[in-house]
C-alpha angles and dihedrals in degrees: 000000000000091000091051090052092051092048090050093048091047092050091049091048091051091048090050091049093049092048090047093054092046093049100039093137128131116248126191114251126186115217120215091259090057099257114139117220132177112233129174113259097236090051091050091050091047092051091047090051093050091046090056099038102045100060091045091050092048091050089050092052091049093049091047092052090047092052092047090051092049092046091050090051092051092046091052091049094050096041110110116241115266116252118240114253113265115263118231113252118199113243118259113243 
């Protein structure tokens, strides 16, 4: 399965690179303060992807850590108490 994932990621990276080279044209982009800049289309798309993916990924990491913490708390509460080690009793003669 790992090899399949690497092949898929490599194919997607190659497709992205080919599309980037084919569409390497400047496009006008207006910044929030009103300034117009010309930025290459693949860079703009990459920045837009990261701007949408990064916050979602960070929220996912926070939720995952929260669930692990809650699960650990529940597991500790449900865990039966540990028995004391047996004491040695001298043999009866």
